[in-house]
C-alpha positions as CSV (number, residue, x, y, z in Angstrom):
1,M,12.8,-14.4,-22.6
2,P,12.3,-16.1,-18.8
3,G,10.3,-14.1,-17.2
4,L,9.1,-11.7,-19.4
5,S,6.0,-12.0,-19.6
6,D,6.0,-12.6,-15.3
7,E,6.9,-8.4,-15.4
8,R,4.3,-8.0,-18.4
9,A,1.5,-9.1,-15.7
10,G,3.1,-7.4,-13.2
11,L,3.2,-4.4,-15.6
12,R,-1.0,-4.9,-16.1
13,A,-1.8,-5.4,-12.5
14,W,0.2,-2.2,-11.7
15,V,-1.8,0.0,-14.6
16,R,-5.1,-1.9,-13.6
17,L,-4.6,-0.4,-10.1
18,A,-3.7,2.4,-11.4
19,V,-6.7,2.8,-13.3
20,M,-9.4,2.0,-10.1
21,D,-6.7,5.1,-8.2
22,V,-8.7,7.8,-10.9
23,T,-11.4,6.4,-10.9
24,R,-11.8,6.5,-6.4
25,A,-10.7,10.0,-6.9
26,D,-12.4,10.3,-4.0
27,R,-11.2,7.6,-1.7
28,L,-7.8,7.4,-0.3
29,T,-5.4,4.4,-2.6
30,V,-2.0,3.1,-1.9
31,H,-1.1,5.8,-5.3
32,S,-2.1,9.0,-3.4
33,L,-0.5,8.5,-0.3
34,V,1.5,11.7,0.6
35,P,4.8,11.9,1.9
36,G,5.1,13.4,5.7
37,R,1.2,12.6,6.2
38,T,-0.2,10.0,9.0
39,Y,-2.1,7.2,8.7
40,R,-4.4,5.2,10.6
41,I,-4.7,1.2,10.3
42,A,-8.0,0.7,10.5
43,K,-8.5,-2.2,10.4
44,A,-5.5,-5.3,10.9
45,F,-3.8,-7.1,8.6
46,R,-0.6,-9.5,7.7
47,D,1.8,-8.0,4.8
48,Y,3.5,-9.9,2.5
49,T,5.9,-11.9,4.9
50,G,3.0,-12.5,8.4
51,S,4.2,-8.5,9.8
52,E,1.0,-7.8,11.5
53,L,0.0,-4.5,11.4
54,S,-2.7,-3.2,14.5
55,T,-6.3,-1.6,14.4
56,G,-4.6,1.6,16.0
57,D,-1.9,1.8,14.6
58,E,-0.4,5.2,13.2
59,L,2.3,5.5,10.6
60,T,3.8,7.9,8.7
61,Y,4.3,7.6,5.3
62,V,7.6,7.7,3.7
63,E,8.2,6.6,0.2
64,Q,7.3,3.3,-1.6
65,H,8.4,1.4,-4.2
66,F,6.5,-0.9,-6.9
67,L,8.3,-4.1,-8.2
68,P,6.6,-5.1,-11.8
69,Y,8.0,-8.5,-11.5
70,D,7.0,-9.1,-8.0
71,G,3.9,-7.0,-8.4
72,G,4.4,-5.8,-5.0
73,Y,4.8,-2.3,-3.0
74,T,7.2,-1.6,-0.3
75,I,5.3,0.4,1.3
76,V,8.2,3.0,4.4
77,F,6.0,4.4,7.0
78,A,8.1,6.0,10.4
79,R,6.6,4.9,13.3
80,G,6.0,7.4,16.4
81,D,9.6,6.6,17.8
82,G,10.7,7.8,14.2
83,V,11.9,4.4,13.5
84,Q,10.8,3.6,9.5
85,R,9.2,0.4,9.6
86,S,8.9,-1.6,5.6
87,L,5.5,-2.4,5.0
88,Y,5.0,-5.5,1.9
89,L,1.5,-5.8,-0.5
90,Q,1.9,-8.5,-3.4
91,E,-0.8,-8.0,-5.5
92,E,-1.7,-12.0,-5.9
93,K,-2.0,-12.6,-2.4
94,Q,-3.2,-8.9,-0.7
95,G,-5.2,-7.8,-4.1
96,D,-8.2,-7.2,-1.0
97,I,-5.8,-4.6,0.8
98,L,-4.6,-2.5,-2.5
99,E,-8.0,-2.9,-3.7
100,D,-10.0,-1.1,-0.8
101,F,-6.9,0.3,0.3
102,D,-9.1,3.1,2.4
103,A,-10.7,0.6,4.4
104,Y,-7.4,-0.6,5.9
105,F,-5.9,2.6,6.1
106,V,-7.0,6.8,7.0
107,D,-5.5,9.7,6.7
108,R,-5.6,11.2,10.0
109,S,-5.3,15.5,8.7
110,A,-9.1,14.0,6.6
111,A,-10.3,12.2,9.7
112,T,-9.7,15.4,12.2
């Protein structure tokens, strides 16, 4: 079946990140985002599509979707003006961001 190995590879990568999250219970990860909470960008970066997130940007988390076939996350945030913004992180290209998520995102409620 074409694409099945790609899907399995994506699933394995997701499981690897989920297991890493369990071992980092005290750290913010892509899996520990809380709907309605506001997060500040601590370190500027570009997502898979090239959209830039700047240091100091504040975004309120809405939801996320994992696409095992592509090994990627679509993370939906609301900006301060209420407009939703999607962020795309692909495991092969943005693995460094996913693995050190708390170097890029800070939970504003935890910072007070």
